[in-house]
C-alpha positions in Angstrom: 85.8 -81.0 96.2 83.5 -79.4 99.2 84.0 -80.1 102.7 80.9 -81.7 102.5 81.5 -84.2 100.0 84.7 -84.9 101.5 82.8 -85.5 104.9 80.4 -87.7 103.0 83.2 -90.0 101.6 84.8 -90.0 105.5 81.5 -91.4 106.7 81.3 -93.9 104.0 85.1 -95.1 105.1 84.1 -95.5 108.3 81.3 -97.3 107.7 83.5 -99.8 105.2 87.0 -99.6 107.1 87.5 -103.1 105.9 86.9 -102.3 102.3 89.1 -99.1 102.3 92.1 -101.3 103.8 91.8 -104.1 101.5 91.9 -101.5 98.6 95.0 -99.7 99.9 96.7 -103.1 100.7 95.6 -104.6 97.3 97.4 -101.6 95.7 100.5 -102.1 97.6 100.8 -105.5 96.8 100.2 -105.2 92.9 103.1 -102.5 93.2 105.4 -104.7 94.9 104.7 -107.8 92.9 105.2 -106.1 89.7 109.2 -106.1 90.4 109.8 -109.7 91.4 106.9 -111.2 88.9 108.9 -109.3 85.8 112.4 -110.6 87.1 111.5 -114.3 86.6 110.2 -113.6 83.1 113.1 -112.0 81.8 114.6 -114.7 79.9 111.3 -115.3 78.1 110.8 -111.4 77.5 114.5 -111.5 75.9 113.7 -114.2 73.4 110.4 -113.1 72.3 111.0 -109.3 71.8 114.9 -109.7 71.0 116.3 -107.7 73.5 120.0 -107.5 73.9 122.1 -108.8 77.0 122.4 -104.9 77.9 119.0 -103.9 77.0 117.2 -106.5 79.1 118.3 -105.1 82.4 116.5 -102.0 81.4 113.0 -103.8 81.6 113.7 -103.5 85.7 115.8 -100.6 85.6 113.4 -98.2 83.7 110.9 -98.7 86.2 113.1 -98.5 89.4 114.8 -95.6 87.9 111.2 -93.3 87.6 109.7 -95.0 90.4 112.4 -94.1 92.8 113.0 -90.7 91.4 109.5 -89.6 91.8 108.1 -91.0 95.1 109.0 -87.8 97.1 107.2 -85.8 94.8 104.4 -88.0 94.3 103.9 -88.1 98.1 103.9 -84.3 98.7 101.9 -83.8 95.8 99.1 -85.9 97.5 99.6 -83.6 100.6 99.0 -80.7 98.5 96.4 -81.9 95.7 94.6 -84.6 97.4 96.0 -88.2 98.1 92.6 -89.6 96.9 92.9 -88.1 93.6 96.8 -88.7 93.4 96.0 -92.4 94.0 93.5 -92.8 91.5 95.2 -91.3 89.0 98.5 -93.3 89.7 96.6 -96.5 89.9 94.4 -95.7 86.5 98.4 -94.8 84.8 99.9 -98.0 86.3 96.8 -100.1 85.0 96.7 -98.9 81.7 100.6 -99.2 81.3 100.4 -102.9 82.6 97.8 -103.4 79.6 100.3 -101.8 77.0 103.2 -103.7 78.3 101.3 -106.8 78.0 100.7 -106.0 74.3 103.9 -104.7 73.6 105.3 -105.9 70.1 108.6 -104.6 70.5 111.5 -103.8 72.8 111.1 -100.0 72.8 107.2 -100.5 73.5 107.8 -102.4 76.5 110.3 -100.2 78.0 107.9 -97.0 77.6 105.3 -99.3 79.2 107.5 -99.7 82.4 108.4 -96.2 82.5 104.6 -95.3 82.6 104.3 -97.9 85.3 106.8 -96.1 87.4 105.2 -92.6 87.2 101.8 -94.4 88.1 103.5 -96.4 91.1 105.5 -93.3 92.3 101.9 -91.7 92.2 99.7 -94.3 94.0 102.4 -95.9 96.5 103.4 -93.1 99.0 99.4 -91.8 98.9 98.5 -95.5 99.8 100.6 -95.3 102.9 99.3 -91.7 104.0 95.9 -92.7 103.2 96.3 -95.3 105.5 97.6 -93.4 108.3 95.0 -90.8 107.8 91.8 -92.9 107.7 92.9 -95.1 110.6 93.6 -92.5 113.2 93.0 -94.4 116.2 96.2 -95.4 117.6 95.8 -99.1 118.2 94.1 -99.3 114.7 96.7 -97.6 112.8 99.6 -99.7 114.3 97.7 -102.8 113.0 97.1 -101.2 109.5 100.8 -100.1 109.5 101.8 -103.7 110.2 99.5 -105.3 107.8 101.0 -102.8 104.9 104.7 -103.8 106.1 104.1 -107.5 106.0 102.4 -107.2 102.7 105.0 -105.2 101.2 107.5 -107.5 102.5 105.9 -110.7 101.6 105.1 -109.6 97.9 109.0 -109.8 96.8 109.1 -113.6 98.0 105.1 -114.4 96.6 106.2 -112.3 93.0 108.6 -115.2 92.5 106.3 -117.9 92.9 103.7 -116.1 90.7 105.6 -115.1 88.5 107.0 -118.7 88.0 103.8 -119.8 87.7 102.5 -117.4 85.3 105.6 -117.4 83.1 105.7 -121.3 82.8 102.1 -122.0 82.3 100.7 -118.8 80.4 103.7 -117.1 79.1 105.4 -113.7 80.0 102.8 -111.2 78.9 100.5 -112.7 81.9 102.7 -111.4 84.3 101.7 -107.8 83.1 98.0 -108.6 82.3 97.6 -109.9 85.7 97.8 -106.0 86.9 94.7 -105.2 84.9 92.0 -107.0 86.8 93.5 -106.2 90.0 93.7 -102.4 89.0 90.4 -102.3 88.1 89.2 -103.6 91.5 91.0 -101.3 93.1 89.8 -98.1 91.2 86.1 -99.7 91.5 86.6 -99.9 95.3 88.6 -96.4 95.5 86.0 -94.4 93.7 83.1 -95.6 96.1 84.9 -96.2 99.3 88.1 -94.2 99.5 88.2 -91.0 101.7 90.4 -88.1 101.5 91.1 -84.9 103.8 90.6 -81.4 102.8 93.3 -80.1 100.5 95.8 -77.3 101.9 95.7 -74.1 100.4 99.5 -74.3 99.3 101.8 -74.4 96.1 104.4 -77.0 95.5 108.1 -76.6 96.3 109.0 -76.8 92.5 112.8 -76.0 93.2 112.8 -78.7 95.8 110.8 -81.0 93.6 113.3 -80.5 90.6 116.5 -81.4 92.6 115.0 -84.2 94.7 113.8 -86.0 91.8 116.7 -85.6 89.5 118.8 -86.1 92.3 117.7 -89.4 93.5 116.9 -90.5 89.8 120.6 -89.7 89.3 121.6 -91.6 92.2 119.6 -94.6 91.5 121.1 -94.5 87.8 124.5 -94.5 89.3 123.9 -97.4 91.4 122.5 -99.3 88.5 125.5 -98.4 86.3 127.8 -99.6 89.2 126.2 -102.8 89.2 126.4 -103.5 85.3 129.6 -101.6 84.8 131.5 -101.1 87.9 132.1 -98.3 90.2 135.1 -96.9 88.3 132.6 -96.4 84.8 132.6 -92.9 83.5 128.5 -92.9 83.8 128.7 -94.4 87.6 131.1 -91.5 88.6 129.2 -88.7 86.9 125.6 -89.9 87.9 126.6 -90.4 91.7 128.6 -86.8 91.5 125.3 -85.1 89.7 122.8 -86.9 92.6 125.0 -86.1 95.4 125.6 -82.4 94.5 121.7 -82.3 93.6 120.5 -83.7 96.9 123.0 -81.5 98.7 121.1 -78.7 96.8 118.0 -80.1 97.7 118.8 -80.0 101.3 119.6 -76.4 101.2 116.6 -75.5 99.6 114.3 -77.2 101.8 116.1 -75.5 104.8 114.8 -72.1 103.5 111.5 -73.2 101.7 108.2 -71.9 103.5 106.2 -75.0 102.4 109.2 -77.8 101.8 108.8 -80.9 99.5 110.4 -82.8 102.3 109.9 -81.4 106.0 113.3 -82.0 107.4 111.7 -81.9 110.8 110.8 -85.4 110.2 114.4 -86.4 110.8 114.5 -84.8 114.4 113.0 -87.5 116.1 115.5 -89.9 117.0 113.5 -92.9 116.7 112.1 -91.9 113.4 115.6 -90.7 112.1 117.0 -94.4 112.9 113.7 -95.9 111.4 114.6 -94.0 108.1 118.1 -95.1 108.3 117.2 -98.8 108.8 114.6 -98.6 106.1 117.5 -97.6 104.0 119.9 -100.2 105.3 117.6 -103.3 105.5 116.8 -103.3 101.7 120.5 -103.3 101.0 121.1 -106.2 102.8 117.6 -108.0 102.4 117.2 -107.9 98.6 120.5 -110.0 97.9 118.7 -113.1 99.4 116.3 -112.9 96.3 118.6 -111.9 93.7 121.5 -114.3 94.2 119.5 -117.1 95.5 117.5 -117.0 92.3 120.3 -117.7 90.1 121.9 -120.1 92.3 118.8 -122.4 92.3 118.3 -122.0 88.6 122.4 -121.8 87.3 123.9 -124.0 89.8 121.2 -126.2 90.9 119.2 -126.3 87.7 116.2 -125.6 88.8 113.1 -124.3 86.5 111.5 -120.9 87.1 108.4 -122.5 88.7 110.6 -124.6 91.1 112.7 -121.5 91.7 109.6 -119.9 92.7 108.2 -122.4 95.2 111.7 -123.0 96.8 110.8 -119.2 98.3 107.9 -120.6 99.9 109.1 -120.7 103.4 110.3 -117.4 103.5 106.9 -116.0 101.8 104.8 -118.3 104.4 106.5 -116.9 107.4 106.3 -113.1 105.9 102.6 -113.6 105.9 102.5 -115.0 109.3 104.2 -112.3 110.5 101.2 -109.8 109.3 98.8 -111.4 112.1 101.7 -111.7 114.7 103.0 -108.2 114.3 100.3 -106.4 116.0 100.2 -108.6 119.0 104.1 -108.4 119.0 103.8 -104.5 119.0 101.2 -104.3 121.4 102.9 -106.3 123.9 106.5 -105.3 123.6 107.0 -102.4 121.5 108.7 -101.4 118.5 112.3 -102.1 119.6 112.5 -105.6 121.1 110.4 -106.5 117.7 112.9 -105.0 115.5 116.0 -106.2 117.3 115.0 -109.5 117.1 114.1 -109.1 113.4 117.7 -107.8 112.7 119.3 -110.8 114.5 117.4 -113.1 112.6 118.1 -111.4 109.1 121.8 -111.5 109.9 121.7 -115.0 110.9 119.8 -116.2 107.6 122.4 -114.1 105.5 125.5 -115.6 107.6 123.9 -119.3 107.1 124.3 -118.6 103.2 127.8 -118.2 103.4 128.0 -121.5 103.8 126.7 -122.3 100.4 128.5 -124.8 98.0 128.0 -126.2 94.6 126.5 -129.1 96.3 124.3 -127.7 98.9 120.9 -129.6 99.3 117.8 -127.4 100.1 117.2 -129.2 103.3 118.5 -128.3 105.7 121.0 -125.2 104.8 118.5 -123.1 102.5 115.7 -123.8 104.2 116.7 -122.8 107.6 118.3 -119.7 106.1 114.9 -118.9 104.8 113.0 -119.6 107.4 115.2 -117.0 109.5 114.9 -114.3 106.5 111.0 -114.7 106.5 110.9 -114.2 110.3 113.9 -111.6 110.3 112.5 -109.4 107.4 108.8 -109.7 108.8 109.9 -108.6 112.3 112.6 -105.9 111.4 110.6 -103.8 109.0 107.0 -103.7 110.1 107.8 -101.6 113.3 109.4 -99.3 111.1 106.4 -98.4 109.4 104.8 -97.7 112.4 107.7 -95.5 114.2 107.9 -93.6 111.1 104.1 -93.1 110.4 102.4 -93.3 113.7 103.4 -89.9 114.9 103.5 -87.7 111.8 100.8 -85.1 111.5 98.3 -85.7 108.9 99.4 -82.7 106.7 102.8 -84.5 106.5 101.8 -87.8 106.1 102.4 -88.1 102.1 105.9 -86.3 102.7 106.9 -88.9 105.5 105.3 -92.1 103.4 107.3 -90.9 100.1 110.6 -90.4 102.0 109.9 -94.2 103.6 109.7 -95.6 100.2 112.5 -93.5 98.6 114.6 -94.9 101.3 113.5 -98.2 100.6 114.4 -97.7 96.7 117.7 -96.2 96.9 118.7 -98.7 99.8 117.9 -101.4 97.5 119.6 -100.0 94.4 122.7 -99.1 96.3 122.7 -102.5 98.0 122.7 -104.7 94.3 125.2 -102.5 93.3 127.5 -103.0 95.9 126.9 -106.6 96.4 127.3 -107.5 92.6 130.7 -105.6 93.0 131.7 -107.8 95.8 129.9 -110.8 93.7 132.3 -110.2 90.6 135.4 -109.5 92.5 135.3 -112.7 94.7 134.1 -114.8 91.5 137.3 -113.8 89.7 139.5 -114.2 92.8 137.6 -117.9 93.4 138.9 -119.5 90.1 138.4 -122.9 89.0 135.3 -124.1 87.1 132.7 -121.3 86.2 130.3 -123.2 89.1 133.0 -122.8 91.7 133.5 -119.2 90.9 129.7 -118.4 90.7 129.2 -119.8 94.2 132.4 -118.2 95.7 131.2 -114.9 94.5 127.7 -115.3 95.8 128.9 -116.5 99.4 131.3 -113.5 99.5 128.2 -111.3 98.7 125.8 -112.8 101.1 128.8 -112.3 103.7 128.9 -108.5 102.9 125.3 -108.7 103.1 125.4 -110.1 106.9 127.6 -107.0 107.4 124.9 -104.6 106.4 122.3 -106.5 108.4 124.3 -106.5 111.5 124.4 -102.5 110.9 120.8 -102.5 111.4 120.9 -104.6 114.4 123.1 -101.9 115.9 120.8 -99.0 114.6 118.0 -100.9 116.1 119.6 -100.8 119.6 119.5 -96.7 119.6 115.9 -96.9 119.7 114.2 -95.2 122.6 111.9 -98.0 124.4 108.2 -97.3 123.6 105.4 -99.0 124.1 102.5 -99.6 121.5 99.1 -98.8 122.8 97.0 -102.1 123.7 
């Protein structure tokens, strides 16, 4: 692609910045929604495609494993070969894989489609973030769009439960995959016409780093998934974690010597950025527990339908979306540190309230107040992290920085689920009594552990240097 063509695309983008923003945010929402939408549909999928109890978990795990393992590679490949090209290719693959999954006649077919979705998502997601930061270069505009990106990502988890409940209940489980097709086609149509790109670098991909990073992250994620399913002492868990740790240690050694590293390690040299990456790892460890355990509590303990369970998360989703409009103003007035600290306090409070659950707890006031606190907390705690990480990174490394950010999210969520499921299982066995009593006892213990992790995000947030965002 010539420089003249790129310049023309950039001019179109400047003329239609709103279209570019909608295109990128819609893609991010589609990828995020896919996780929780599929989660709600799992019982129907198990019946229709005759999944085994253990095999059903791979409807989610196959996507998580591939997506998490390839994010670093997808982000750096965009830096080197063209972010627009990777974004369009990834969105195309994700859309076609969604169509194939919706048409799946068998369990194996669906799992193969989920793997392809993970590959497509890993190509598109980090380049979505990189394209935002390199297209919107004016500081105030960049902070606004990064806050919108973060808010859309966070709210997508809660909205996915509502959309998943509606589609599964009224249309059928295949619709939760088919819904990606019109969105994907819209994104592609807009991207081909309006999406800008930066000139590609004359560089070679760090293949040793790519291999060790991809296999290392995938091995870790698999180890965490195995720990959640089989326990920490299982051979598959121990071997996967050991292999993953060894490969990532080798990856760091390679990156220290590589002339053009897959992940420039100096991205972690800045104290604020390093702390933001750490909280991007810890936050999902704590926050994902609310969606995972409360979905089970509402359906298995309180007897709510999938649709009613989805709507029960409406306060959380509404407040996350409210934060999308509020965050840019808060960042401009107070800067990232106070906003993040406030969010981590609210998130910790919400999880602490959930330790008070019992088999007889009503939706009001306990669950409602906890969901309000979590909606505010997640919205406030995560949006500034995107700003801190991406607002000062050089354009040449935006893809690598975005890939690292989303890798932290994925591995943190997988590790958190593994840890908290272990806490849940141990506490449930010790609680004894009726199955319902044991179930609730395990959940409250898991929420307590999640609250401790959330408190760690508060401690990390206190280490940020106070900086003021541009007004």
